[in-house]
N, C-alpha and C positions, 0 to 999 in steps of 0.2 A: 504494500500500500504506500502511495506517495506521501511526502511530508505534510502537504496541505490537508490531506484527508485524515492523517493521524492527529493533526492538531484539532480538526473539527470533531473527531471522535471523543475528544476530552471535554466537550462543551456541555453534555447532558443536563438540560434544564427542565424540559417538559416531556410528557409522555404522549402516547398516541391515544386519540379518541376512537373508539370503535362504535359504529352506528349500526343498529339493526342486525346484530349477530356478532360472532367472534370468529377469529381465525382458528383453524383446527389444530395447529401444532403448538407444542409447549413453548416454542421460542417466540410466539406471536407477541406483538406489543400489548401492553396492559391498558386497562380502561381507567380514565380519570373523570372527575366531575367537571362539567362545563364551567368556564371561568366566571360567568356572571353570578354564580351561586356562592362564590367565596368573597370574603371581605378583602378590600384592597390593603396592601401592606404600606405602612408608613415609611419603610426603608427605601433608599434609593435602589433602583433596579438596573441591571446591566442593559445594554442596548438590544434592540430588536434582532432576533435571529429567525430566519425563515425556516420552514419545515425542511426544505432540501438541505440546508446547512447543518441540521442536527443529525448528521449521518449515524451517530451512535444509537439513534432510536430505531433505525431500520436496516442499516447495512448488514448487521449480524443476522437478522431475520431473513434477508434475501439470499444469503449464502446457500448455494446448492439448488436454487430455484431458477427456472427459466422466466426471464422478465421481458415484457414489452413496455415501451414508454411512449406516452403522448407528450411531445415536447416541441419547443421552437427555440429561437435565439434567446429568449428571456429565461430559459431553464438553465440555471447555473448553480454550481456548488463551489464556494470559495472563489467566485469570479470566473470559473472555467465551465464549459458546457457540461451539464450533468451527465449526459451519456458518456462523454470521455472520462469524467471523474469516476463514475461507477464501474466502467470497464477497467480502469486502473486499480480499482479496489477489489477486483476479482469477481464482480457480479456478471453473471451470464445474461447479457442482453441479446435477445434473438431477433428483434425487429423494432422499428421506430414508426410511429404514426404522426403525420404532420397535419396541422390545422390550416386555416386561412393564412396566406402569406408564406406557407411552406416551413419546412424544418429549420432552414437557416434564416427565415424571415425576410426574404428578398423578392417576394412576389407582390405585385400590386394589389390594391383593394379589389376584391371580387374576381381576381384573375383565376382561371383554371390552373390547378396545380396537379401535375401528374406524378406517378410512382417513379422512383429512381433508386439508385444505390449510392449511399454516402461515400464520397471519394476518400474521406479521411479514415473511416472505420470499416468500410466495406459492408455495413449493415443495410439490409433492405429497408427503404422508406416507403411507406404506404400512405398516399395522400387521402385525407378525409375532407378535402375541399375541391371536389371535382365530381366525377361520376359516383364516387362512393362517399357516403356521409358517416358511416360507422363500420367498425371492423366486422368481417364476416366470420362464420364458423371456421372456415379454412384459415383465415388470418390468425385466429386465436387458438388453433389446434396446438396442443403441447405447451401453451403459455400457462404458467402457474400464477403469476401476479402481473396485473396491468397497472402501471403507474401513470398518473396524470400530474404533470408539473409544468404549468404555464401561468405566466403573470397575466392577470386580468385587470380591467380598469373600472369595474363595478357599475357598468352601464348596460341597460337592456339590449341596445342595438349593437353592442360589441360581441361578435359571433363566437367568441371562445366558450361562453356558457352553453351555447347550442352544442358545440363539440363535446363538452363535458357530459351533458345529458346523453348524447348519442353513444359515447363509449361506455357510460354506465349501463345503458340499455343493452349493449352488446355483451358486456360482462355478465349481466343478470341472465340474459338469454342462454348463454353458453357456460354458466356456472364457473366463471373465472373470478378469482379474488381481485379486488381493486383497492389501490392505495392512492390517496391524494396528498401531495406534498404542499402544504398550505403556504400562500403568499399574501402579503398585505393588500388591502384595497385602498388606493390613493384617495378614493372618495368615500371611505367608510363612514365619514362624518355626516353624509348626506343621504336622506331618503326623500325623494321628491319626484314630482311629475305625475301625470295621470296613469292609472293602472291600465295595462293593455286589455282592450276589448278583444277577446279571442276571435272575433269576426275578422279582425285585421292581422291575424297571425301570418307571419311571413319569415323569410330568412333573417330579417333584422329584428324580429320580435316573436318569440315562441312561448313566452310564459306570462301569466297574469300578474305582473310585477310592475312597479313604477320605473321611470326612466333611470333613476339612480336608486339601486336596491339596497345599498348599505351592508353588503355581506362580503366576506372573503370567499374564495372558491371552495374551501372546505365547508363552510357554513352553507353555501349554495348547494353543494352536493347533498348535504343532509336534507335540505328543503326539497330538492328534486325527489329524493327517496321517500321522504315522509309525506309529501303531498300527492304522490302518485302521478307524477308528470312524465313517466315513461309509458311506452305503448303497452296496451293489454294489462295495465295494472301491475306491471313488473316491479319487483323490489330487489334490491341488492342485499343479500344476507352477509356478504363478506366485503364490507367497506371500512377501511381504516384511514384515518386522517392524522397526519403528522402535524401537530399544532405549531403555530408560531410561538416563540418565546418572547415575553415582555411586550405584548401588543395590546392596544385598545383601539376602538374604532375611530376615536377622535385624533389619533396619532398622525401628524404630518409625515408623509413618506414620499421621497423622491425616488422614482424608479431607477435602478442602476443600469438597466438596459432598455432601450426603446422598445415598447411592446409591439409596434408595427411601423412600417415605413412612413406613414403619415402622422404618427404621433412621435415626433422626433425631437421634442424639447419638453422640459418639465412644464412650461407654460401651456403647450398644446394639450398635454394630458389633463391639466386642470380645467382648461376651457372646453374640453371635448363634450361633456354632458350638455352644455348650453349650445355649442356651435354645431354639433352634428344634426340638430333639428333642422338646420338650414339646408341639409341635403334634400329636404322635401320642398325647397323653394328655388327660385331663379337666381338666388344670391350665391356666389362662389364662397367657399370656406377656405380658399387658398390652395386647394389641390392644384397641382401643376406649378407650384412654387416651392421654395425650400422653407416656407413658413406656413405650412398647412395648419388649420385649426387655430390660427392666431390672427387671421385677418378675415374681413368680410367685404364683399363688394360686387358690383355688376357694371357693365358698360352704360346702362341707362341712368345711372346715378351721377353721370358727369354734370358738373355744375352744382351739385348738392354737397359734394365732399372733395377735399383737396388731396387726400391720400390715394395713391394709385398702386396697382400691381398688375402684372400681365401673366396669366397662366400659360404655360407651355408644356409640351410633352416631355415628361421626365421618366425614363426607363426605371422600372422597379418601384415607382411611386404613383404616378398617374400618367398613362400614355395618351389619354384623350380627355382631358379635363373640361369641365363646363367653361364656356367662354374662352376656349383655347385661342391664343394669339390676339386676344382683344384686351384693351386697357380697361381695367375695372376700377371703379371709384368707390370708396367706402371707409370702413373703420379699421384702424391699426390697433390691435389689442395686445401686441407683443409686450407692452409695458403696463398693461392693466394689472392692478393690484388684486391678485387672485385670493388674497386673504379676505377680501370682501365676500367671496363665495363661501369661505369657511365660516365667517361670522354669521352670515344669514342662513347657512345650511340649505341653500336653494340654488337651483339652476337660474341663470339670468334670462328673464323673459323680455327685459327692456330693449334688448337689441333687436329682437324679432318685431316688437311693436314699432320701434323707431324706423326700421328699414322698410317695413310695409307702408308706413305713412309716407316715407320719402320716395318710394318707388312710383314712377309716373304712370306705368301701365299696370294697374292693379289686377286686371283680369289675368295677367300672365304670371303673377307672383307665385302662385301655387300650381300652375298648369304644367303638369309633368309631361305633357305631349310636346312641349317645346324642345326638350333634349333628352336623349337616352341617359344622360348623366344626372338627370334629376330623378329623385325618388318620389314616392307618394307620401304626402304629409301625414295621412291617416295611419300609415304603417309605422312612421317614425314617432309621431306623438302617441299613437296607440288608440286613439279615440276619434269619433266622427266629428265632434263639435269644435275641435281646436281651430280648424280652418275658419269656420264661421265666426268664432270668437274674435280672432285677430282681424278679420275683414270688417266686423261690426264695430271695431274700436273699443271692445270691452276692456275696462281697466284691469290691470294685472291682478289686483286683489280679488276681483270678481271671478276671474278665470281660475284662480287658485281655490276659491270656495267650491268650485265644481269638482276639484280633485280630493277634497278633504274626506268624504265618506270612504272612498276606496283606500286612501292612504292610512286612515285610522284602522281599518280592518287588516290591511297588510302588515302594519307595524305590530299588531297583536299576534298575528300568525307567525311573524318573523322571530318573536321571542323564543319559540320552541326550539330553534335551530342555532341559537347563538353559542359560540365557543369562547367569546371574549367580551369584556365589558364595553 
């Protein structure tokens, strides 16, 4: 075992949570009580440690087992790719499954990703963002443990949670044990937005949750299992979660690795829950620039705003962005104080209201027939009335009132699955 892994093995701070069943062998990780039921310590705590970095909690258990991993570029142990680190630790990894953007995270948003062989390790990589959405019986044949280790950003329309549900479903169907290496939610402090009306279920919204759900991937996995969100009422009897150490939902967290090509700065990650709604409008969110999800604008806003940017084709980020090669006028949010979002614990609706009012051709603002690069606002917002609310000039406070009943019920349901305060 290399030196970095040996040092990680000395960290032992928290144990594994087992949900809805236990592993069958004596070396299985043990069960603990969810964090919210214990009183907080008055003593200073060490820094945050991800589930993946607590190798002492799961590497011994994986010895002698055939392991498959669902990972991408955000999956690291001690700053190195987790696949490489676990191979160096003597773990028998037999295959890798890659989500949207691919195993190495270099595919554009929504781009088809095919199967391949990893040049570095020689491992087969099976894409789960193309023709296949979940592992097949053949893919999981001989696999003892399926590990999910991907950084999420805590937003309904970020597709990693869809992949999480899909691989859980495959593991349940084929009786394969599953392990989640938990990672922080950079928006764990926020539970906001309308609850998805399942009538608008799509690839960017598959669960009856708000835009910002306030859960880590480990907690979300428990919710998927507990709420019966897998096909045919499937449940995972063998789901283990390697908890984060020293984490709470209000904790600020700067992602050490960009989670996807168009979330390429800490600022874009923090603005994403608010700005991704604009994908259902004629307003560019900066795709086709090197500042995506940090600017907003459109050609028709010329004369209304001084700030400009021009989307162009950028390989691996956005090959055919909205308003390609056209000068867009709008808002520069690169220096916006994102602490305002943390203080309010809300997505920012004022930008949507402002730009709709400023846009001269209002009939085109939400008209997705204008461009293939525009999404449908009902799928992004998750409800039918958001479009009408903005068009009618409804005040933000009134819009939010329509969200309150759903959010209240969701927050109550969420309590059952919390692992952290």
